[in-house]
N, C-alpha and C positions, 0 to 999 in steps of 0.2 A: 294537198299532201306533198310534203317536201321531196320525197323520192321521185314522185311524178314530175315535180318542177325541174329536178336535175335532168331527167330524161328529156323534157321539153327543151331545156337549154342546150343539151348536147345535140339534139336534132336541129335546132335553130343554128347552132354554131357550125355544124356540118354543112347545112344548106348554104350558109354564108361562105364557107371555104370553097364550096363547089360552084359558086356564083349562081346558085338557085334561089337565093334570097338577096334582098337589098340590105345595105347597112341600116337603113331606117327601120326595116321590118325586124331585124335582129335587135336593135336598140330598144324598140318598143317591147319586144318579148323579154329582153334581159331586165328591163326595169319593172316588169309587171309581176315578179315572183315574190310577192309579199309573204306568202306562207313559208317559203324557203328562208327568207330573211329572218322571220320570227323564230324559226326552228334552230338557227345557228347563232353563235356569238356575234355581237354587233360589228366586230372587226371584219367579218365576212362581207357584210353589206357595204362597208366603207371601201374595202379593197375592190370588190366587184364593181361598184358604181364608179369608182375612180378609173378603172380600166375601160368601162363602157363609155365614160366621158371622153377618154383619150381616143377610143375607137371612133366615136362620133366626130371628133375633131379631125382625125386622120382621113375621114371620108371626104373632106374638103380638098384633098390632094388626089390627083389622078394616078399617081404612082408612088412608090416608096420614097419618102423624103428623109432627110437626115435626122429630123426630129421625131418622126413617127414611122414606125415599121408596123404595118398592119399585120404582117405574118407573126411578128413577135407578140403583138397584142392578142391575137387569136390563140397563140400558144399559151400565153399567160392566163387567158380566160379558161382554157381547157385545164390548166394546172389548178386553178382555183376551184373548178368544178370537181376535180379529183379529190382535193383536200376536203371540200364540203361533203362529198359522198362518204369519205372515210370517217369524218366526224359524225355524220348521221348514223352510219353503220356501227360505230363504236358506242354510240348512245343507246342503241337498242339491245 
């Protein structure tokens, strides 16, 4: 169910922000939401997975680097979730 997938992703994102989850665990959860991807326009999956790829790459750095800001990536992921939820709500 797409709405449940958004809740799952919000929980996983919060856990990552609070250091309660690893980047790898979040990435795995973030890529596994096929029901959500199918319920939204293809652009959502493209943008979402692009951000997840960047997050995965940023995990190689131990601190904020000039090319990857993990905080900004997490903020952008949260923004995409907000837009996805709004799209799903508007569709119902």
